[in-house]
C-alpha positions in Angstrom: 27.6 -105.5 0.3 26.3 -103.2 -2.4 23.0 -105.0 -2.7 22.6 -104.9 1.1 23.2 -101.1 1.0 20.8 -100.6 -1.9 18.0 -103.2 -1.8 16.0 -101.4 -4.6 18.8 -101.9 -7.2 17.4 -103.4 -10.4 20.4 -103.2 -12.7 22.4 -106.0 -14.2 23.8 -108.6 -11.8 26.7 -111.1 -12.0 28.0 -113.9 -9.9 31.6 -113.6 -8.7 34.2 -116.3 -8.3 32.9 -117.1 -4.9 29.3 -117.5 -6.0 28.1 -114.2 -4.6 25.6 -112.1 -6.5 26.7 -108.4 -7.0 26.1 -105.6 -9.4 27.9 -105.7 -12.8 31.1 -103.6 -13.0 30.8 -100.2 -14.6 33.3 -99.5 -17.5 33.8 -96.3 -19.4 36.0 -94.8 -22.0 36.9 -91.2 -22.8 38.5 -90.3 -26.1 39.9 -86.8 -26.8 39.6 -85.3 -30.3 42.9 -83.5 -29.9 45.9 -84.6 -27.8 46.0 -82.9 -24.4 48.2 -82.7 -21.3 45.9 -80.4 -19.5 45.0 -81.7 -16.0 41.7 -79.7 -16.1 40.6 -81.2 -19.4 41.5 -84.8 -18.4 40.0 -84.6 -14.9 36.8 -83.0 -16.2 36.4 -85.7 -18.8 37.0 -88.4 -16.2 34.5 -86.9 -13.8 31.9 -86.7 -16.6 32.5 -90.3 -17.6 32.3 -91.4 -13.9 29.0 -89.5 -13.4 27.5 -91.2 -16.5 28.5 -94.7 -15.7 28.4 -95.1 -11.9 25.2 -95.7 -9.8 25.9 -93.5 -6.8 23.7 -95.7 -4.6 26.3 -98.6 -4.8 29.6 -99.0 -3.1 32.7 -98.2 -5.1 35.6 -100.5 -4.5 38.2 -99.6 -7.2 38.7 -97.0 -9.9 41.2 -97.7 -12.7 42.5 -95.2 -15.2 44.5 -96.0 -18.3 46.2 -93.6 -20.8 46.7 -95.0 -24.3 48.6 -93.7 -27.2 50.6 -91.2 -25.1 53.2 -88.9 -26.7 55.7 -86.4 -25.4 54.9 -82.7 -25.4 57.2 -81.2 -27.9 55.4 -77.9 -27.9 53.7 -78.4 -31.3 50.0 -78.7 -31.4 47.0 -78.0 -33.6 45.5 -74.5 -32.9 41.7 -73.9 -32.8 39.5 -71.0 -32.2 37.7 -72.3 -29.1 40.7 -73.0 -26.8 42.1 -70.4 -24.3 45.8 -71.0 -24.9 46.8 -68.4 -22.3 44.9 -70.4 -19.6 46.6 -73.6 -20.8 50.0 -71.9 -20.5 49.2 -70.7 -17.0 48.0 -74.2 -16.0 51.2 -75.7 -17.4 53.3 -73.2 -15.5 51.5 -73.9 -12.3 51.8 -77.7 -12.7 55.5 -77.3 -13.5 56.1 -75.1 -10.4 54.2 -77.6 -8.2 56.3 -80.5 -9.6 59.5 -78.6 -8.9 58.5 -77.8 -5.3 57.5 -81.4 -4.7 60.8 -82.6 -6.1 62.8 -80.2 -4.0 60.9 -80.3 -0.7 59.0 -83.6 -0.8 55.5 -84.8 -1.7 53.9 -83.1 1.3 55.2 -79.6 0.4 52.1 -78.9 -1.6 48.8 -80.5 -0.7 45.1 -79.7 -1.2 43.2 -78.1 1.6 41.0 -81.1 1.6 44.0 -83.2 2.6 44.4 -81.2 5.8 41.0 -82.2 7.2 40.6 -84.7 10.0 40.5 -88.2 8.7 42.4 -87.4 5.4 45.1 -89.9 4.6 47.0 -88.3 1.7 49.8 -86.9 3.8 50.3 -90.1 5.6 50.2 -92.1 2.4 52.9 -89.8 0.8 55.3 -91.0 3.5 54.7 -94.7 2.8 56.6 -97.0 0.5 54.4 -99.3 -1.5 51.5 -98.7 0.9 53.6 -99.6 4.0 55.0 -97.4 6.7 58.7 -96.8 6.1 
């Protein structure tokens, strides 16, 4: 389908298991110099890697994310001059409050405004079990 949607694509092609020709899969890796549990840092790095690797003209079927060499947050970390630690503490407090609200009142207690738009599926998906209506 991607080649039908973008006939001028001239990147690498592969043949799948069924003998169909399609664009080669995009893969990317993000490595952090310092350990982080900041949602903003991780999501910004993922968005940057996505923008570098993905041809926006093609269809996107699946995105996978893997975290390697994870450790628990014991409150000890290497300080540096370029990090706003007050902002990190505020972000951590907000994430903790949102997690507590969701645990107490359910997954749909806090949602993004985008998920309130017509056609959004996040609220419905939050009520499903394993992708099936319960």
